[in-house]
DOMARDREN-639896 format. One line per field, with one value per residue: x, y, z of N, C-alpha, C in turn; residue in three letters. Coordinates in Angstrom, 3 decimals, decimal comma, always signed. Each point is the difference from the previous one (the first is absolute). Example, Ala and Ser with C-alpha at 12.3 -4.5 7.8 and 13.67 -1.06 7.14 Angstrom:
BEGIN
nc1: +13,190 / -0,350 $
nc2: -5,690 / +1,050 $
nc3: +7,800 / -0,720 $
cac1: -0,890 / +0,820 $
cac2: +1,190 / +1,190 $
cac3: +0,000 / +0,060 $
cc1: +0,900 / -0,770 $
cc2: +1,200 / +1,090 $
cc3: +0,000 / +0,730 $
r: ALA / SER $
This chain:
BEGIN
nc1: +0,853 / -0,309 / +0,806 / -0,256 / +0,095 / +1,085 / +0,424 / -0,363 / +0,462 / +1,076 / +0,016 / -0,303 / +0,911 / +0,811 / -0,310 / -0,028 / +1,124 / +0,482 / -0,419 / +0,392 / +1,125 / +0,031 / -0,392 / +0,810 / +0,453 / -0,441 / -0,977 / -0,819 / -0,288 / -0,630 / +0,149 / -0,456 / +1,193 / -0,139 / -0,484 / +1,055 / -0,406 / +0,774 / -0,804 / -0,014 / +0,129 / -0,969 / -0,612 / +0,353 / -0,300 / -1,053 / -0,315 / +0,355 / -0,619 / -1,011 / -0,053 / +0,203 / -0,887 / -0,827 / -0,009 / +1,015 / +0,515 / -1,071 / -0,227 / +1,277 / -0,160 / +0,871 / -1,023 / +1,077 / -0,229 / -0,302 / +1,109 / +0,592 / -0,619 / +0,260 / +1,206 / +0,002 / -0,528 / +0,865 / +0,986 / -0,302 / -0,163 / +1,069 / +0,647 / -0,575 / +0,237 / +1,206 / +0,204 / -0,579 / +0,724 / +1,066 / -0,315 / -0,266 / +1,119 / -0,880 / -0,230 / +1,289 / -0,149 / -0,188 / +0,353 / -0,946 / +0,551 / -0,879 / +0,150 / +0,071 / -1,022 / -0,328 / +1,128 / -0,407 / +1,140 / +0,137 / +0,846 / +1,138 / +0,509 / -0,985 / +0,691 / +0,841 / +0,177 / -1,042 / +0,966 / +0,626 / -0,556 / -1,080 / -0,113 / +0,292 / -0,788 / -0,916 / +0,213 / -0,016 / -1,048 / -0,512 / +0,343 / -0,528 / -0,974 / +0,056 / +0,016 / -0,860 / -1,263 / +0,073 / +0,334 / +0,392 / +0,082 / +0,287 / +0,583 / +0,708 / -0,059 / +0,345 / +0,911 / +0,303 / -0,216 / +0,733 / +0,885 / -0,144 / -0,050 / +1,016 / +0,602 / -0,461 / +0,320 / +1,185 / +0,027 / -0,516 / +0,858 / +1,001 / -0,496 / -0,143 / +1,239 / +0,486 / -1,307 / -0,137 / +0,678 / -0,311 / -1,197 / +0,043 / +0,448 / -0,835 / -0,814 / +0,673 / -0,061 / +1,147 / -0,340 / +0,906 / -0,173 / +0,673 / -1,056 / +0,070 / +0,228 $
nc2: -1,174 / +0,946 / +1,025 / +0,202 / -1,315 / -0,007 / +1,089 / -0,574 / -1,176 / +0,626 / +0,741 / -1,126 / -0,616 / +1,026 / -0,003 / -1,343 / +0,004 / +1,026 / -0,704 / -1,115 / +0,574 / +0,559 / -1,249 / +0,071 / +0,976 / -1,012 / +0,652 / -0,136 / -1,233 / -0,429 / -1,275 / +0,369 / -0,108 / -1,074 / -0,326 / -0,780 / +0,031 / +1,032 / -0,172 / +1,315 / +0,115 / -0,874 / +0,568 / +1,190 / -0,162 / -0,734 / +0,812 / +1,083 / -0,466 / -0,486 / +1,064 / +0,741 / -0,762 / -0,076 / +1,229 / +0,015 / -0,496 / -0,745 / +0,210 / +0,087 / +1,270 / -0,127 / +0,430 / +0,779 / +0,396 / -1,271 / -0,355 / +0,965 / -0,357 / -1,268 / +0,409 / +0,753 / -1,017 / -0,810 / +0,890 / +0,244 / -1,304 / -0,296 / +0,953 / -0,459 / -1,242 / +0,374 / +0,734 / -0,966 / -0,885 / +0,783 / +0,196 / -1,281 / -0,036 / +0,412 / +0,447 / -0,318 / -1,080 / -1,172 / -0,710 / +0,660 / +1,002 / +0,228 / +1,310 / +0,156 / +0,761 / -0,671 / +0,236 / +0,778 / -0,647 / +1,218 / +0,258 / +0,644 / -1,204 / +0,257 / +1,076 / -1,016 / -0,665 / -0,805 / -0,809 / +1,124 / -0,450 / -0,467 / +1,157 / +0,608 / -0,821 / +0,100 / +1,301 / -0,029 / -0,800 / +0,771 / +1,043 / -0,684 / -0,286 / +1,257 / +0,443 / -0,890 / -0,223 / -0,629 / -0,754 / +1,248 / -0,477 / -1,048 / +0,615 / +0,509 / -1,161 / -0,693 / +0,921 / -0,041 / -1,302 / -0,183 / +0,864 / -0,536 / -1,211 / +0,235 / +0,550 / -1,006 / -0,830 / +0,581 / -0,027 / -1,197 / -0,233 / +0,542 / -0,688 / -0,974 / +0,161 / +0,231 / -0,173 / +1,258 / +0,176 / -1,257 / +0,172 / +1,205 / -0,464 / -0,995 / +0,964 / +0,619 / -1,223 / -0,651 / -1,272 / -0,367 / +0,346 / +1,105 / +0,632 / -1,184 / -0,567 $
nc3: +0,000 / -0,868 / +0,139 / -1,299 / -0,176 / +0,760 / -0,623 / -1,129 / +0,366 / +0,457 / -1,111 / -0,677 / +0,731 / -0,161 / -1,291 / -0,015 / +0,689 / -0,698 / -1,031 / +0,580 / +0,338 / -1,204 / -0,175 / +1,038 / -0,794 / -0,731 / -0,618 / +1,031 / -0,277 / -1,070 / -0,028 / -1,168 / -0,529 / +0,747 / -1,191 / +0,055 / +1,242 / -0,200 / -1,039 / +0,020 / +1,300 / +0,154 / -1,027 / +0,438 / +1,264 / -0,263 / -0,999 / +0,666 / +1,053 / -0,692 / -0,783 / +1,030 / +0,597 / -1,045 / -0,471 / +0,873 / -1,090 / +0,009 / -1,268 / +0,300 / -0,272 / -0,963 / -0,668 / +0,034 / -1,249 / -0,174 / +0,647 / -0,678 / -1,133 / +0,282 / +0,349 / -1,100 / -0,685 / +0,574 / -0,071 / -1,272 / -0,155 / +0,732 / -0,675 / -1,103 / +0,355 / +0,383 / -1,096 / -0,683 / +0,641 / -0,100 / -1,277 / +0,047 / +0,677 / +0,894 / -1,221 / +0,121 / -0,736 / +0,513 / -1,071 / -0,632 / +0,717 / +0,925 / -0,037 / +1,315 / -0,297 / -1,091 / -0,649 / -0,984 / -0,123 / -0,542 / +0,964 / -0,229 / +0,267 / +0,849 / -0,351 / -0,179 / +1,144 / -0,205 / -0,412 / +0,399 / +1,109 / -0,609 / -0,662 / +1,135 / +0,668 / -0,955 / -0,026 / +1,321 / -0,103 / -0,950 / +0,716 / +1,011 / -0,851 / -0,380 / +1,252 / +0,481 / -0,359 / -1,148 / +1,043 / +0,151 / -1,236 / +0,776 / +1,039 / -1,002 / -0,638 / +1,088 / +0,261 / -1,279 / -0,026 / +1,086 / -0,485 / -1,190 / +0,537 / +0,810 / -1,047 / -0,689 / +0,972 / +0,162 / -1,324 / +0,121 / +0,984 / -0,675 / -0,997 / +0,883 / +0,483 / -1,221 / -0,142 / +0,333 / +1,123 / +0,290 / -0,483 / +0,514 / +1,163 / -0,098 / -0,410 / +0,960 / +0,531 / +0,072 / -0,161 / -0,905 / -1,270 / +0,398 / -0,485 / +0,630 / +1,166 $
cac1: -0,853 / +0,801 / -0,319 / -1,261 / -1,090 / -0,115 / -0,592 / -1,421 / -0,763 / -0,012 / -0,911 / -1,361 / -0,273 / -0,199 / -1,265 / -1,148 / -0,030 / -0,491 / -1,398 / -0,795 / +0,060 / -0,805 / -1,425 / -0,518 / -0,566 / -1,158 / -1,318 / -0,698 / -0,938 / -0,413 / +0,388 / -1,189 / +0,382 / +1,125 / +0,756 / +1,289 / +0,613 / +1,447 / +0,479 / +1,033 / +1,269 / +0,248 / +0,421 / +1,381 / +0,925 / +0,148 / +0,703 / +1,412 / +0,655 / +0,132 / +0,952 / +1,337 / +0,404 / +0,151 / +0,917 / +0,544 / +0,495 / -0,813 / -0,877 / +0,666 / +0,466 / +1,341 / +0,033 / +0,084 / -1,056 / -1,291 / +0,055 / -0,136 / -1,411 / -0,765 / +0,229 / -0,749 / -1,427 / -0,169 / +0,033 / -1,127 / -1,234 / -0,087 / -0,215 / -1,403 / -0,830 / +0,193 / -0,611 / -1,450 / -0,341 / +0,155 / -1,027 / -1,279 / -0,004 / -0,777 / -1,030 / +0,544 / -0,396 / +0,240 / -0,896 / -1,435 / -0,541 / -0,714 / +0,414 / -0,955 / +0,152 / +0,894 / +0,225 / +0,421 / +1,275 / +0,175 / +1,170 / +1,272 / +0,034 / -1,384 / -0,535 / +0,173 / -0,217 / -0,922 / +0,586 / +1,454 / +0,729 / +0,077 / +0,879 / +1,373 / +0,483 / +0,182 / +1,186 / +1,170 / +0,185 / +0,515 / +1,394 / +0,732 / +0,179 / +1,044 / +1,274 / +0,495 / -0,396 / -1,198 / -1,031 / -0,914 / -1,145 / -1,078 / -0,864 / -0,517 / -1,257 / -0,988 / -0,396 / -0,803 / -1,366 / -0,502 / -0,213 / -1,121 / -1,193 / -0,161 / -0,347 / -1,414 / -0,830 / +0,118 / -0,695 / -1,431 / -0,220 / +0,134 / -1,157 / -1,120 / +0,280 / +0,091 / -0,578 / +0,262 / +1,419 / +0,830 / -0,237 / +0,782 / +1,408 / +0,295 / +0,002 / +1,202 / +1,220 / +0,128 / +0,027 / +1,340 / +1,088 / -0,430 / -0,258 / -0,246 / -0,949 $
cac2: +1,174 / +1,213 / +1,070 / +0,602 / -0,883 / +0,117 / +1,315 / -0,024 / -0,843 / +0,663 / +1,141 / -0,557 / -0,366 / +1,247 / +0,549 / -0,714 / +0,183 / +1,358 / +0,028 / -0,614 / +0,901 / +1,187 / -0,360 / +0,245 / +1,352 / +0,140 / +0,120 / -1,287 / -0,299 / -1,398 / -0,694 / -0,658 / -1,197 / -0,583 / -0,898 / +0,504 / +0,917 / -0,127 / -0,718 / +0,759 / -0,316 / -1,445 / -0,278 / +0,457 / -0,681 / -1,415 / -0,112 / +0,333 / -0,973 / -1,268 / +0,170 / +0,149 / -1,261 / -1,052 / +0,441 / +1,278 / +0,896 / -0,166 / +1,068 / +1,298 / +0,558 / +0,559 / +1,189 / +1,158 / +0,996 / -0,527 / +0,029 / +1,412 / +0,326 / -0,709 / +0,655 / +1,262 / -0,333 / -0,487 / +1,137 / +0,876 / -0,652 / +0,105 / +1,412 / +0,298 / -0,664 / +0,688 / +1,320 / -0,183 / -0,422 / +1,178 / +0,963 / -0,473 / +0,180 / -0,959 / -0,604 / -1,210 / -1,263 / -1,206 / -0,045 / -0,303 / +0,345 / +1,269 / +0,761 / +0,847 / +1,381 / -0,009 / +1,224 / -0,242 / +0,676 / +0,170 / +0,847 / -0,726 / -1,013 / -0,363 / +0,909 / -0,641 / -1,446 / -0,308 / -1,016 / +0,104 / -0,974 / -1,205 / +0,298 / +0,061 / -1,344 / -0,733 / +0,533 / -0,476 / -1,436 / -0,080 / +0,412 / -1,105 / -1,028 / +0,427 / +0,249 / -1,075 / -1,359 / -0,094 / -0,713 / +0,998 / +0,140 / -0,848 / +0,805 / +1,144 / -0,448 / -0,285 / +1,261 / +0,768 / -0,536 / +0,342 / +1,440 / +0,414 / -0,444 / +0,850 / +1,349 / +0,008 / -0,097 / +1,273 / +1,029 / -0,152 / +0,557 / +1,455 / +0,510 / +0,031 / +0,993 / +1,346 / -0,218 / +1,055 / +0,366 / -1,083 / -0,104 / +1,075 / -0,351 / -1,156 / +0,438 / +0,777 / -0,716 / -1,381 / -0,938 / -0,429 / +0,588 / +1,306 / +0,192 / -1,261 / -0,949 $
cac3: +0,000 / -0,089 / +0,950 / -0,442 / +0,424 / +1,458 / +0,299 / -0,384 / +0,921 / +1,313 / -0,142 / +0,079 / +1,397 / +0,748 / -0,478 / +0,558 / +1,456 / +0,264 / -0,452 / +1,075 / +1,157 / -0,318 / +0,029 / +1,349 / +0,084 / -0,888 / +0,613 / +0,150 / -1,065 / -0,078 / -1,220 / -0,555 / -0,747 / +0,719 / -0,867 / -0,452 / +0,959 / +0,028 / -1,179 / -0,694 / +0,642 / -0,128 / -1,378 / -0,164 / +0,911 / -0,338 / -1,271 / +0,138 / +0,884 / -0,719 / -1,093 / +0,577 / +0,630 / -0,999 / -1,057 / +0,465 / -1,050 / -1,200 / -0,434 / +0,021 / -1,264 / +0,145 / -0,826 / +0,898 / -0,238 / +0,459 / +1,463 / +0,400 / -0,220 / +1,017 / +1,285 / -0,034 / +0,133 / +1,373 / +0,928 / -0,332 / +0,443 / +1,463 / +0,329 / -0,288 / +1,013 / +1,280 / -0,139 / +0,053 / +1,366 / +0,868 / -0,395 / +0,537 / +1,450 / +0,784 / -0,857 / -0,604 / +0,617 / -0,794 / -1,156 / +0,135 / +1,309 / +0,070 / +1,171 / +0,680 / -0,472 / -1,164 / -0,765 / -1,374 / -0,228 / -1,449 / -0,233 / -0,003 / -1,057 / -0,318 / -1,006 / -1,308 / +0,100 / +1,101 / +0,889 / -0,153 / +0,815 / -0,834 / -1,133 / +0,483 / +0,342 / -1,263 / -0,665 / +0,756 / -0,274 / -1,369 / +0,096 / +0,624 / -1,028 / -0,933 / +0,675 / +0,864 / -0,353 / -0,841 / +0,750 / +0,561 / -0,899 / +0,535 / +0,872 / -0,752 / -0,612 / +1,046 / +0,624 / -0,953 / +0,090 / +1,339 / +0,142 / -0,849 / +0,725 / +1,186 / -0,447 / -0,433 / +1,209 / +0,701 / -0,765 / +0,267 / +1,331 / -0,092 / -0,739 / +0,955 / +1,038 / -0,575 / -1,334 / -0,983 / -0,024 / -0,531 / -1,448 / -0,606 / +0,197 / -0,855 / -1,395 / -0,326 / +0,379 / -0,453 / +1,118 / +0,431 / -0,771 / -0,496 / -1,418 / -0,721 / +0,591 $
cc1: +0,898 / -0,412 / -1,326 / -1,186 / -0,233 / -0,675 / -1,490 / -0,812 / -0,052 / -0,953 / -1,452 / -0,357 / -0,276 / -1,339 / -1,180 / -0,079 / -0,536 / -1,468 / -0,916 / -0,022 / -0,883 / -1,493 / -0,636 / -0,704 / -1,242 / -1,284 / -0,587 / -0,985 / -0,395 / +0,414 / -1,219 / +0,329 / +1,254 / +0,818 / +1,312 / +0,680 / +1,508 / +0,580 / +1,089 / +1,369 / +0,346 / +0,496 / +1,461 / +0,971 / +0,242 / +0,780 / +1,490 / +0,739 / +0,234 / +1,041 / +1,419 / +0,488 / +0,314 / +1,059 / +0,611 / +0,467 / -0,862 / -0,815 / +0,636 / +0,403 / +1,383 / +0,172 / -0,064 / -1,080 / -1,379 / -0,060 / -0,159 / -1,449 / -0,864 / +0,143 / -0,764 / -1,496 / -0,316 / -0,073 / -1,153 / -1,332 / -0,175 / -0,271 / -1,463 / -0,914 / +0,097 / -0,646 / -1,524 / -0,455 / +0,081 / -1,099 / -1,386 / -0,102 / -0,808 / -1,101 / +0,462 / -0,503 / +0,356 / -0,966 / -1,413 / -0,530 / -0,795 / +0,374 / -1,187 / +0,300 / +0,952 / +0,099 / +0,425 / +1,248 / +0,247 / +1,209 / +1,272 / +0,000 / -1,401 / -0,628 / +0,107 / -0,361 / -0,911 / +0,590 / +1,532 / +0,810 / +0,164 / +0,969 / +1,456 / +0,565 / +0,220 / +1,251 / +1,272 / +0,263 / +0,526 / +1,474 / +0,868 / +0,270 / +1,143 / +1,368 / +0,567 / -0,355 / -1,270 / -1,114 / -0,981 / -1,169 / -1,177 / -0,865 / -0,540 / -1,339 / -1,085 / -0,493 / -0,828 / -1,454 / -0,636 / -0,340 / -1,131 / -1,317 / -0,268 / -0,438 / -1,468 / -0,953 / +0,014 / -0,747 / -1,508 / -0,358 / +0,058 / -1,185 / -1,229 / +0,190 / -0,077 / -0,579 / +0,335 / +1,489 / +0,850 / -0,190 / +0,818 / +1,497 / +0,416 / +0,091 / +1,297 / +1,322 / +0,004 / +0,152 / +1,424 / +1,157 / -0,459 / -0,101 / -0,341 / -1,137 / -0,477 $
cc2: +1,236 / +0,994 / +0,654 / -0,844 / +0,134 / +1,313 / +0,006 / -0,821 / +0,590 / +1,201 / -0,459 / -0,327 / +1,242 / +0,629 / -0,683 / +0,127 / +1,387 / +0,138 / -0,548 / +0,902 / +1,221 / -0,289 / +0,283 / +1,350 / +0,199 / +0,141 / -1,383 / -0,193 / -1,452 / -0,562 / -0,756 / -1,320 / -0,577 / -0,959 / +0,663 / +0,952 / -0,270 / -0,642 / +0,744 / -0,343 / -1,470 / -0,358 / +0,387 / -0,819 / -1,449 / -0,163 / +0,251 / -1,010 / -1,317 / +0,109 / +0,091 / -1,308 / -1,070 / +0,349 / +1,341 / +0,950 / -0,005 / +1,251 / +1,366 / +0,411 / +0,600 / +1,264 / +1,239 / +1,049 / -0,470 / +0,020 / +1,424 / +0,447 / -0,656 / +0,644 / +1,319 / -0,245 / -0,459 / +1,173 / +0,964 / -0,570 / +0,080 / +1,437 / +0,391 / -0,610 / +0,712 / +1,388 / -0,102 / -0,358 / +1,174 / +1,011 / -0,398 / +0,219 / -1,088 / -0,668 / -1,301 / -1,230 / -1,167 / -0,003 / -0,434 / +0,193 / +1,286 / +0,660 / +0,694 / +1,429 / +0,078 / +1,379 / -0,402 / +0,837 / +0,051 / +0,873 / -0,840 / -1,031 / -0,426 / +0,952 / -0,582 / -1,479 / -0,266 / -0,984 / +0,032 / -0,940 / -1,292 / +0,217 / -0,019 / -1,368 / -0,825 / +0,470 / -0,482 / -1,482 / -0,199 / +0,406 / -1,078 / -1,098 / +0,375 / +0,114 / -1,217 / -1,401 / +0,004 / -0,786 / +0,966 / +0,281 / -0,863 / +0,793 / +1,235 / -0,359 / -0,234 / +1,290 / +0,865 / -0,452 / +0,415 / +1,481 / +0,511 / -0,409 / +0,910 / +1,401 / +0,078 / -0,092 / +1,322 / +1,115 / -0,107 / +0,601 / +1,522 / +0,621 / +0,071 / +1,109 / +1,435 / -0,005 / +1,082 / +0,284 / -1,103 / -0,162 / +1,054 / -0,302 / -1,129 / +0,400 / +0,715 / -0,687 / -1,404 / -0,906 / -0,267 / +0,694 / +1,335 / +0,038 / -1,280 / -0,827 / +0,519 $
cc3: +0,000 / +1,079 / -0,360 / +0,452 / +1,501 / +0,382 / -0,325 / +1,000 / +1,401 / -0,037 / +0,036 / +1,443 / +0,842 / -0,385 / +0,679 / +1,516 / +0,331 / -0,386 / +1,100 / +1,235 / -0,233 / +0,056 / +1,361 / +0,079 / -0,866 / +0,804 / +0,216 / -1,144 / +0,046 / -1,343 / -0,494 / -0,666 / +0,649 / -0,855 / -0,378 / +0,955 / +0,067 / -1,251 / -0,747 / +0,561 / -0,194 / -1,395 / -0,189 / +0,830 / -0,407 / -1,303 / +0,167 / +0,874 / -0,739 / -1,107 / +0,542 / +0,616 / -1,043 / -1,045 / +0,369 / -1,100 / -1,238 / -0,301 / -0,032 / -1,406 / +0,232 / -0,820 / +0,895 / -0,297 / +0,476 / +1,526 / +0,519 / -0,167 / +1,073 / +1,367 / +0,071 / +0,152 / +1,416 / +0,974 / -0,263 / +0,465 / +1,505 / +0,423 / -0,235 / +1,063 / +1,346 / -0,043 / +0,118 / +1,409 / +0,970 / -0,307 / +0,518 / +1,503 / +0,681 / -0,813 / -0,632 / +0,743 / -0,892 / -1,182 / +0,385 / +1,418 / -0,129 / +1,313 / +0,632 / -0,441 / -1,203 / -0,648 / -1,402 / -0,255 / -1,507 / -0,333 / +0,056 / -1,112 / -0,433 / -1,023 / -1,410 / -0,001 / +1,190 / +1,002 / -0,094 / +0,892 / -0,802 / -1,153 / +0,424 / +0,323 / -1,267 / -0,740 / +0,698 / -0,251 / -1,421 / -0,026 / +0,622 / -1,018 / -0,943 / +0,674 / +0,716 / -0,476 / -0,828 / +0,677 / +0,657 / -0,942 / +0,462 / +0,968 / -0,709 / -0,641 / +1,027 / +0,654 / -0,933 / +0,059 / +1,336 / +0,117 / -0,892 / +0,668 / +1,203 / -0,386 / -0,415 / +1,189 / +0,746 / -0,733 / +0,152 / +1,355 / -0,044 / -0,738 / +0,910 / +1,040 / -0,517 / -1,417 / -1,033 / -0,147 / -0,627 / -1,503 / -0,744 / +0,076 / -0,939 / -1,470 / -0,378 / +0,370 / -0,600 / +1,215 / +0,492 / -0,715 / -0,570 / -1,536 / -0,768 / +0,592 / +1,335 $
r: MET / THR / THR / LEU / HIS / THR / VAL / ILE / TYR / VAL / THR / TRP / ALA / VAL / PHE / TRP / VAL / SER / TRP / VAL / ILE / ALA / ALA / VAL / SER / ALA / LYS / PRO / GLY / SER / ARG / ARG / ASP / LEU / ARG / GLY / ARG / GLY / SER / THR / PHE / ALA / ILE / LEU / ALA / ILE / THR / PHE / ILE / VAL / VAL / ARG / ALA / VAL / HIS / PRO / GLY / ALA / GLY / SER / LEU / THR / ASN / VAL / PRO / VAL / ALA / VAL / LEU / GLY / THR / ALA / LEU / PHE / LEU / GLY / GLY / LEU / ALA / LEU / ALA / VAL / TRP / ALA / ARG / VAL / HIS / LEU / GLY / ARG / ASN / TRP / GLY / MET / PRO / MET / THR / THR / LYS / ASP / GLU / PRO / GLU / LEU / VAL / THR / SER / GLY / PRO / TYR / SER / ARG / ILE / ARG / HIS / PRO / VAL / TYR / SER / GLY / ILE / LEU / LEU / ALA / VAL / LEU / GLY / THR / ALA / LEU / ALA / ALA / SER / LEU / TYR / ALA / LEU / ILE / PRO / PHE / GLY / ALA / LEU / THR / VAL / ARG / PHE / VAL / TYR / SER / ALA / ARG / VAL / GLU / GLU / GLN / THR / MET / GLN / ARG / GLU / PHE / PRO / ASP / ALA / TYR / ALA / SER / TYR / ARG / ALA / ARG / THR / LYS / MET / LEU / ILE / PRO / PHE / LEU / VAL $
């Protein structure tokens, strides 16, 4: 394992530990859909642990420009996810949860993307695939399916909570990728 791989995996560990710690400050709420609780973390953790245990050097690209691009995507994705999480403040919660006294946040990264936390994590996983291991494409695919599903469930909830404001917000933003999707 190269130094770059080690830095990426340690950064992921720090990210997830800080993410869990930050959850303590979220508003209380309820979870309407308990299926898949913790699945985002589980998908990432299990994939990386198994790949590293079974094939420590497998799936690595040796192309320096691709590794540099992957590292930039990884860092940019984590930065986007953290920015979105910080911008949400106490309104943040686990996927498909509802908060007591919800607020519709439409500023910061939410001014262009309705689900920037999902977008950031997906971008970081894609960057990991390019910079460290193509095996990261496995959780990238699984997370894409999971996040699109979660986003659609959350959007139904937001539409019920904020019928007029959410319809307007949805019309001017994209779900996951600015200007595209």
